[in-house]
Backbone as CSV, one residue per row, in Angstrom:
resi,resn,N_x,N_y,N_z,CA_x,CA_y,CA_z,C_x,C_y,C_z
1,UNK,47.342,-31.413,-161.876,46.724,-30.554,-160.889,46.246,-29.242,-161.500
2,UNK,46.981,-28.702,-162.465,46.652,-27.398,-163.041,45.338,-27.416,-163.816
3,UNK,45.013,-28.553,-164.389,43.793,-28.585,-165.199,42.527,-28.463,-164.352
4,UNK,42.611,-28.672,-163.039,41.451,-28.554,-162.170,41.329,-27.192,-161.490
5,UNK,42.282,-26.315,-161.711,42.269,-25.005,-161.051,41.059,-24.201,-161.511
6,UNK,40.807,-24.185,-162.805,39.671,-23.419,-163.341,38.350,-23.984,-162.824
7,UNK,38.234,-25.286,-162.748,37.017,-25.901,-162.262,36.780,-25.553,-160.799
8,UNK,37.836,-25.564,-159.993,37.698,-25.207,-158.591,37.259,-23.756,-158.424
9,UNK,37.768,-22.878,-159.293,37.350,-21.471,-159.254,35.861,-21.351,-159.592
10,UNK,35.431,-22.097,-160.593,34.023,-22.051,-160.981,33.124,-22.583,-159.869
11,UNK,33.547,-23.644,-159.229,32.760,-24.212,-158.137,32.666,-23.214,-156.990
12,UNK,33.779,-22.579,-156.669,33.785,-21.589,-155.598,32.873,-20.409,-155.956
13,UNK,32.942,-19.959,-157.218,32.099,-18.842,-157.676,30.620,-19.217,-157.559
14,UNK,30.278,-20.436,-157.982,28.888,-20.881,-157.912,28.406,-20.995,-156.461
15,UNK,29.265,-21.498,-155.589,28.882,-21.608,-154.184,28.636,-20.239,-153.564
16,UNK,29.456,-19.266,-153.917,29.262,-17.907,-153.395,27.935,-17.333,-153.882
17,UNK,27.637,-17.520,-155.151,26.397,-16.978,-155.719,25.171,-17.694,-155.164
18,UNK,25.290,-19.006,-154.986,24.151,-19.780,-154.508,23.777,-19.389,-153.081
19,UNK,24.774,-19.116,-152.258,24.505,-18.712,-150.878,23.742,-17.397,-150.822
20,UNK,23.951,-16.513,-151.792,23.289,-15.205,-151.785,21.862,-15.263,-152.320
21,UNK,21.553,-16.284,-153.084,20.225,-16.338,-153.697,19.143,-16.787,-152.735
22,UNK,19.522,-17.432,-151.662,18.523,-17.870,-150.695,18.084,-19.292,-150.933
23,UNK,17.034,-19.677,-150.226,16.551,-21.045,-150.275,15.873,-21.325,-151.617
24,UNK,16.078,-22.528,-152.109,15.460,-22.941,-153.368,13.949,-23.030,-153.194
25,UNK,13.220,-22.426,-154.145,11.758,-22.454,-154.098,11.250,-23.062,-155.403
26,UNK,10.573,-24.194,-155.336,10.092,-24.815,-156.575,9.000,-23.960,-157.228
27,UNK,8.828,-24.157,-158.520,7.804,-23.438,-159.268,6.433,-23.959,-158.853
28,UNK,5.526,-23.029,-158.579,4.182,-23.413,-158.167,3.306,-23.686,-159.384
29,UNK,2.497,-24.696,-159.288,1.558,-25.022,-160.348,0.372,-24.059,-160.287
30,UNK,-0.065,-23.526,-161.441,-1.228,-22.635,-161.404,-2.506,-23.363,-161.017
31,UNK,-2.516,-24.698,-161.115,-3.708,-25.455,-160.763,-3.989,-25.398,-159.265
32,UNK,-2.961,-25.213,-158.448,-3.149,-25.166,-156.998,-3.177,-23.749,-156.458
33,UNK,-2.890,-22.789,-157.289,-2.828,-21.401,-156.847,-4.248,-20.845,-156.683
34,UNK,-4.433,-20.002,-155.700,-5.734,-19.376,-155.476,-5.666,-17.953,-156.015
35,UNK,-6.565,-17.642,-156.929,-6.601,-16.326,-157.550,-7.758,-15.534,-156.972
36,UNK,-7.791,-14.241,-157.291,-8.911,-13.402,-156.865,-9.598,-12.831,-158.087
37,UNK,-10.902,-12.641,-157.969,-11.644,-12.031,-159.061,-11.672,-10.517,-158.877
38,UNK,-12.470,-9.828,-159.688,-12.530,-8.364,-159.628,-13.042,-7.844,-158.293
39,UNK,-13.879,-8.630,-157.642,-14.437,-8.224,-156.349,-13.522,-8.561,-155.170
40,UNK,-12.410,-9.251,-155.435,-11.491,-9.623,-154.371,-11.789,-10.990,-153.779
41,UNK,-12.811,-11.666,-154.291,-13.167,-12.993,-153.810,-12.165,-14.012,-154.355
42,UNK,-11.707,-14.937,-153.510,-10.739,-15.942,-153.929,-11.433,-17.013,-154.766
43,UNK,-10.806,-17.330,-155.899,-11.323,-18.389,-156.764,-10.169,-19.320,-157.124
44,UNK,-10.503,-20.558,-157.425,-9.492,-21.542,-157.794,-9.210,-21.449,-159.288
45,UNK,-8.188,-22.163,-159.715,-7.825,-22.196,-161.129,-8.967,-22.765,-161.975
46,UNK,-9.593,-23.823,-161.485,-10.696,-24.448,-162.226,-11.858,-23.471,-162.393
47,UNK,-12.175,-22.738,-161.331,-13.265,-21.760,-161.421,-12.891,-20.622,-162.366
48,UNK,-11.623,-20.216,-162.318,-11.163,-19.174,-163.235,-11.314,-19.625,-164.689
49,UNK,-10.925,-20.860,-164.970,-11.024,-21.374,-166.336,-12.477,-21.464,-166.781
50,UNK,-13.381,-21.830,-165.887,-14.806,-21.873,-166.226,-15.310,-20.479,-166.592
51,UNK,-14.936,-19.485,-165.783,-15.349,-18.105,-166.069,-14.745,-17.615,-167.369
52,UNK,-13.495,-17.995,-167.622,-12.831,-17.581,-168.851,-13.535,-18.170,-170.074
53,UNK,-13.889,-19.448,-170.006,-14.599,-20.098,-171.111,-15.941,-19.419,-171.369
54,UNK,-16.652,-19.091,-170.293,-17.945,-18.410,-170.436,-17.754,-17.039,-171.085
55,UNK,-16.724,-16.325,-170.647,-16.445,-15.012,-171.223,-16.054,-15.090,-172.685
56,UNK,-15.280,-16.111,-173.054,-14.850,-16.261,-174.447,-16.035,-16.578,-175.357
57,UNK,-17.042,-17.264,-174.827,-18.226,-17.571,-175.634,-19.032,-16.310,-175.923
58,UNK,-18.884,-15.288,-175.070,-19.653,-14.066,-175.227,-18.994,-13.008,-176.099
59,UNK,-17.863,-13.318,-176.723,-17.177,-12.338,-177.561,-17.966,-12.134,-178.848
60,UNK,-18.158,-10.881,-179.217,-18.888,-10.574,-180.444,-17.960,-10.685,-181.651
61,UNK,-18.555,-10.731,-182.833,-17.769,-10.789,-184.064,-16.918,-9.536,-184.228
62,UNK,-17.461,-8.404,-183.818,-16.722,-7.151,-183.913,-15.478,-7.172,-183.019
63,UNK,-15.622,-7.655,-181.787,-14.479,-7.749,-180.885,-13.428,-8.715,-181.419
64,UNK,-13.883,-9.823,-181.974,-12.965,-10.808,-182.524,-12.193,-10.226,-183.715
65,UNK,-12.870,-9.486,-184.564,-12.224,-8.884,-185.720,-11.205,-7.831,-185.295
66,UNK,-11.542,-7.026,-184.292,-10.588,-6.029,-183.792,-9.330,-6.698,-183.256
67,UNK,-9.505,-7.794,-182.521,-8.365,-8.516,-181.968,-7.504,-9.114,-183.092
68,UNK,-8.133,-9.680,-184.103,-7.399,-10.246,-185.232,-6.639,-9.159,-185.986
69,UNK,-7.263,-7.998,-186.149,-6.625,-6.904,-186.868,-5.413,-6.382,-186.095
70,UNK,-5.535,-6.230,-184.790,-4.397,-5.784,-183.989,-3.251,-6.792,-184.047
71,UNK,-3.568,-8.075,-184.020,-2.535,-9.110,-184.126,-1.870,-9.073,-185.494
72,UNK,-2.645,-8.793,-186.522,-2.092,-8.715,-187.867,-1.143,-7.535,-187.997
73,UNK,-1.451,-6.414,-187.362,-0.533,-5.277,-187.376,0.808,-5.649,-186.755
74,UNK,0.763,-6.382,-185.658,1.994,-6.812,-184.997,2.787,-7.741,-185.913
75,UNK,2.085,-8.633,-186.592,2.759,-9.533,-187.533,3.399,-8.755,-188.673
76,UNK,2.709,-7.748,-189.194,3.268,-6.939,-190.274,4.538,-6.218,-189.830
77,UNK,4.536,-5.711,-188.610,5.734,-5.039,-188.086,6.887,-6.032,-187.989
78,UNK,6.625,-7.233,-187.487,7.667,-8.254,-187.380,8.197,-8.690,-188.729
79,UNK,7.314,-8.859,-189.700,7.741,-9.256,-191.039,8.581,-8.144,-191.675
80,UNK,8.153,-6.891,-191.509,8.905,-5.771,-192.064,10.294,-5.669,-191.431
81,UNK,10.378,-5.863,-190.128,11.693,-5.829,-189.449,12.586,-6.950,-189.960
82,UNK,12.042,-8.146,-190.106,12.815,-9.265,-190.640,13.274,-9.010,-192.059
83,UNK,12.425,-8.370,-192.870,12.788,-8.042,-194.245,13.953,-7.059,-194.279
84,UNK,13.879,-6.028,-193.454,14.957,-5.024,-193.415,16.269,-5.656,-192.945
85,UNK,16.199,-6.490,-191.927,17.406,-7.144,-191.421,18.001,-8.075,-192.474
86,UNK,17.153,-8.775,-193.207,17.672,-9.660,-194.251,18.286,-8.870,-195.400
87,UNK,17.850,-7.629,-195.621,18.462,-6.798,-196.657,19.894,-6.410,-196.298
88,UNK,20.175,-6.255,-194.996,21.530,-5.908,-194.564,22.526,-7.022,-194.876
89,UNK,22.066,-8.260,-194.911,22.925,-9.393,-195.222,22.413,-10.068,-196.490
90,UNK,22.247,-9.281,-197.527,21.624,-9.724,-198.772,22.328,-10.930,-199.379
91,UNK,23.661,-10.956,-199.321,24.401,-12.033,-199.976,24.068,-13.409,-199.400
92,UNK,23.753,-13.482,-198.130,23.416,-14.768,-197.511,21.920,-14.976,-197.337
93,UNK,21.170,-13.900,-197.194,19.748,-14.023,-196.858,18.818,-13.496,-197.945
94,UNK,19.234,-13.510,-199.201,18.389,-13.007,-200.279,17.091,-13.808,-200.374
95,UNK,17.190,-15.112,-200.125,16.022,-15.977,-200.208,15.012,-15.643,-199.113
96,UNK,15.518,-15.269,-197.925,14.629,-14.900,-196.825,13.928,-13.575,-197.119
97,UNK,14.655,-12.640,-197.757,14.048,-11.358,-198.123,12.896,-11.566,-199.101
98,UNK,13.065,-12.488,-200.029,11.994,-12.767,-200.999,10.774,-13.353,-200.283
99,UNK,11.017,-14.298,-199.395,9.912,-14.930,-198.657,9.195,-13.909,-197.778
100,UNK,9.967,-13.094,-197.045,9.352,-12.107,-196.153,8.634,-11.010,-196.940
101,UNK,9.162,-10.639,-198.096,8.470,-9.651,-198.931,7.110,-10.164,-199.376
102,UNK,7.072,-11.420,-199.825,5.790,-12.012,-200.236,4.852,-12.168,-199.040
103,UNK,5.403,-12.550,-197.896,4.572,-12.710,-196.698,3.997,-11.374,-196.249
104,UNK,4.788,-10.296,-196.406,4.296,-8.973,-196.027,3.080,-8.579,-196.865
105,UNK,3.179,-8.784,-198.172,2.048,-8.419,-199.034,0.845,-9.329,-198.799
106,UNK,1.086,-10.613,-198.575,-0.010,-11.536,-198.304,-0.711,-11.174,-196.993
107,UNK,0.069,-10.893,-195.946,-0.505,-10.508,-194.659,-1.179,-9.145,-194.760
108,UNK,-0.615,-8.244,-195.577,-1.217,-6.924,-195.789,-2.595,-7.022,-196.418
109,UNK,-2.742,-7.912,-197.392,-4.052,-8.106,-198.023,-5.040,-8.668,-197.002
110,UNK,-4.570,-9.587,-196.159,-5.426,-10.112,-195.087,-5.846,-9.019,-194.112
111,UNK,-4.905,-8.116,-193.792,-5.214,-6.999,-192.891,-6.239,-6.065,-193.525
112,UNK,-6.121,-5.846,-194.823,-7.094,-4.999,-195.517,-8.489,-5.605,-195.442
113,UNK,-8.568,-6.916,-195.638,-9.859,-7.603,-195.523,-10.434,-7.505,-194.115
114,UNK,-9.581,-7.663,-193.104,-10.048,-7.540,-191.719,-10.481,-6.115,-191.404
115,UNK,-9.767,-5.135,-191.943,-10.126,-3.737,-191.724,-11.508,-3.443,-192.320
116,UNK,-11.764,-3.955,-193.534,-13.074,-3.779,-194.162,-14.160,-4.487,-193.356
117,UNK,-13.835,-5.659,-192.835,-14.777,-6.405,-192.007,-15.097,-5.635,-190.728
118,UNK,-14.070,-5.021,-190.133,-14.257,-4.237,-188.911,-15.200,-3.064,-189.173
119,UNK,-15.015,-2.389,-190.294,-15.880,-1.259,-190.648,-17.320,-1.742,-190.859
120,UNK,-17.480,-2.877,-191.521,-18.827,-3.407,-191.767,-19.522,-3.772,-190.452
121,UNK,-18.790,-4.394,-189.535,-19.377,-4.737,-188.234,-19.731,-3.490,-187.438
122,UNK,-18.887,-2.469,-187.516,-19.171,-1.220,-186.801,-20.446,-0.580,-187.342
123,UNK,-20.621,-0.582,-188.663,-21.842,-0.031,-189.258,-23.063,-0.865,-188.869
124,UNK,-22.895,-2.181,-188.834,-24.006,-3.050,-188.464,-24.407,-2.815,-187.005
125,UNK,-23.422,-2.680,-186.113,-23.731,-2.412,-184.710,-24.419,-1.055,-184.551
126,UNK,-23.999,-0.081,-185.358,-24.628,1.244,-185.317,-26.092,1.156,-185.758
127,UNK,-26.349,0.366,-186.810,-27.717,0.195,-187.285,-28.577,-0.509,-186.230
128,UNK,-28.001,-1.484,-185.530,-28.750,-2.221,-184.508,-29.082,-1.283,-183.341
129,UNK,-28.112,-0.451,-182.941,-28.367,0.511,-181.861,-29.456,1.501,-182.246
130,UNK,-29.446,1.984,-183.503,-30.480,2.907,-183.964,-31.835,2.231,-184.005
131,UNK,-31.860,0.952,-184.372,-33.127,0.224,-184.455,-33.699,-0.031,-183.059
132,UNK,-32.822,-0.222,-182.073,-33.289,-0.447,-180.712,-33.865,0.808,-180.083
133,UNK,-33.432,1.974,-180.535,-33.950,3.232,-179.995,-35.289,3.492,-180.549
């Protein structure tokens, strides 16, 4: 009898908590959800995806490069944090520190290339604007 005492307590605890949470509500599928656009007009998921695809086709090279560069900065921060944490446990994670150190420099070189690309696109857009005037 004693071995079931803990289980009965857990069941009672769960029943108390479940009663307070309210009625079970299943997760809604985004395919059936009705969204609104910027004007407040209701659109379906399919229409939203069509608009999103059209918008993604209109992204310029400059916008794409800026987005890639910002993502690379986030990756560099994550790699640096992982490197520092692996240094704290050097005896077990020395191999991870070596990998993350190399990944940091490799990603850094990629970020430098993207930064140069961003500057080149900005200059090109400036030249196009001047030519249009």
